[in-house]
N, C-alpha and C positions, 0 to 999 in steps of 0.2 A: 586452593583460592578461598579466601574467607568468604562466609555468607553475609558479613557485615563489614564492607570495606571502610565505612566511616569510623569503625571502632578503633582503627589505627590511625594513620596520618591522613587527615582530610584533605591534604594537598598531594598525597601519595599518587603513584601510578594507577592503582586499582580504583581509587575513589574518583579520579579525574576521568578515567576511561568510563566509569559507569555513568557519570554525569554527561559526558559527551555522547555516548551511545543513546541515552535516553533523549537527549536534545535532538540528536540527528533523527531519531524516530519520529518524534513529535513534530519537528520541523517539515520533515517529508510528508507526513500524514496530513498536516494543515495545508501544505502547498497542494497536495493531491485534491483535497476538497474543493479549492477555488479554481483549479485549472482543468478539472476533468470535463467540464461542459463543453470545451472546444474539441471537436473531433479533428484529428490530424490525418493527412493523406501523405504518406511517405513513399515516393516513387521506387520501384525495384529495377534492377537491371534486367531481369526476365520475369514474365508472369507466372505465377505459381497457382496450382489448382486450389479452388475454393477462395482464393484471396485475389487473384488477377494481377494486374500491372502495378499496384500500389497496396500498402498496408495501411488499413484504417484503424486508428486507435485514439482512446481519449487522450488529452493533453496530460493527464495525471499519470500516464502508464509508467513513466520513468521515476517520477517521485515515489509513487506507491511501490515500485519494485525495490527502491532503497529501504523502504520499511522492513522488508524481509531480510536484507543484508543486515541491518541494524539489530533486528530481533534474534537473528541466528548468532551473531557475534555475542550479543547479550546472553543468550541462552547457554552458550558454550562457556562463557566466563563466570556467570553468576548463578547458573542452575535453572532448572524447570520452573520451580515455584516463583523465583524472582522475575523470570521472563513473563510468566502468566500474569503477575501483578502488573507489569508494565502494559502488557497488551490490553488487559481489561479495565485499567485506569484510563488509558488512552481512548478506549471504546466509549466510556462516559464522556470524555472531551468532545466526541463528535456532536453531542447534543448541544454543548456550548457553541460549537461552530454553527449549528443549525439556528439556535436562538439568536446568535448575533447577526447572521445573514438576514433573518426574518425581520429583526427589529430595524436593521438598517434600511431595508426595502420599505418597511412600513412608515418609517419617519418622513415627515414632509421635508422637501428640498427646496432650496432657493432657486436653483436653476433647472427649469423643466427638462431641458435637454440632457443635462447631466443625470438627473433622476431617471429619465427613459433609458439612458445608456447603462445605468446600473440595473435597472429592471431586466434589460436584454442580457447583459452579461451574467448577472448573478441570480436571476430568476430560476434558471435551470438547475441551480446548485441545490434546491430542495430535493429535486429527483436524484441528484448526485449523492446527497447525504444519506437519503433513505436507501438507495442501492449500496452504498458503501457500508451503512450500518450492518446490514445483514451479511453482506460479503466479508467485511472485515472480521466480525465476531466468529464467523465460522472457519474462514481461512487462516487467520492468525493463530487461533487456538489449535487448529489442526497442524499448523507448521510446528509449534512448540511440541505438541504431543508426539509427531512422527520423529522430530529431530532427537528427542530424548529416548524414544523407543529404540531407535537405531543405535544410539549410544550405549544403551542398557545391554543390547544384544552383541555389539561389536567391540566394546571397550572404548577407551579414550582415543584410539587411533581412528583412521578413516573419517576425519572431519570433512573431507570432500564429499563422501558418500552421503552423510546426514545433511549436509548443507544442500546438496543438489536434489536429493530424494524428497526431502521436507518441502523445499520451495517449489519443485516441479509439480508435485501433487496438490499442494495448497493453492497454487496459482490457477489450477484447472477450476477448482471450487470458486475461487474469487473471481475469476474472469467471467464465467458463466452466470454466476449470481449477480455480480455488478452490472454487467451489460444488460442482462434480462430485466432487471428491476429498474435501473436508471434510465435505460433508453427505450424500453418497450412498455413494461407494465405500468410504472408510475406515470409516464406521460399520458398514457391511454386513460388510466383511472382517474388521475387527479387534473387532467387537462392543462398541465403545465409543460409547455414545449411540445414539439411534434415527435410522435413515436416513430422509431425506425421500423422499416419492414423486416421481416424475418431474415431475408437475404443480407440486408445491410447489417443487422445485428450479428449474424453468423460471421460475416467478414471482419466485424469489429472484434469478436471473440478470438478468431484465429489469429489476426494481426497483433492483438494485444498480448496474446499468450506466446507467440513466437518471440516477440520482443522481451517479455519477461524471463522466458527460458534462456535467451541469449545472454541476458544480464546476469541470471544465476550462474551460468558457466563462466562469465568474464569476472564476476566478483568473488569467486571461490579463492583465487590466490590472494585477495585482499582480505578475506576472512582469516586465512592463515596468518597474514602479515599483522592484522590488529590483535589476534589472540597471542601470537608470540611476543609482540611488542609489550603487551600488558604483563604476560607471565615471566618474561625474562628479568 
């Protein structure tokens, strides 16, 4: 696999796949930033220990899980260095999201009701972005490092192992850091939104992690599908 897919055919499979995976990564990341403030409550058929009869998770859980799918596909196809470039450039884009949200909230609006609705819906986004900044830079870089450490030790086979192991471990870091900062520390320190109790935060961590782990298992065949489609 070439390190420079655009050096060949810019409309070839490798180049198109690279653009597509970066676009998917950025789209999912931006979506996660603006949807995470809503806490979802998904009912379960049976109550689970430490979770209860429903799973609590941020609305961004699915979107953010997709970023790990995209980054793992990208890392497998284009290498560790290229994947880290994408991860860290996207980290800088989080500051763009924060600046755009703040400027929108600060700008005067014609309709006070609409402005109030924006403040209500997007105000907590500051907490979300702060939480995601720290969680993102730690977990995504960890994901790329573990993915390639396993690849270096096991060879090009066992893609399923590095996909699951890298995502499962990085999601622990991501979930604990994100929930702790976005829903407990930042609201308490900055006074934006109401901080969750430790019990609510713990339930949010468990629920979010269970969903992300399930998605990691489900998306493994799709990682194989994407990689084979590009390489064939």
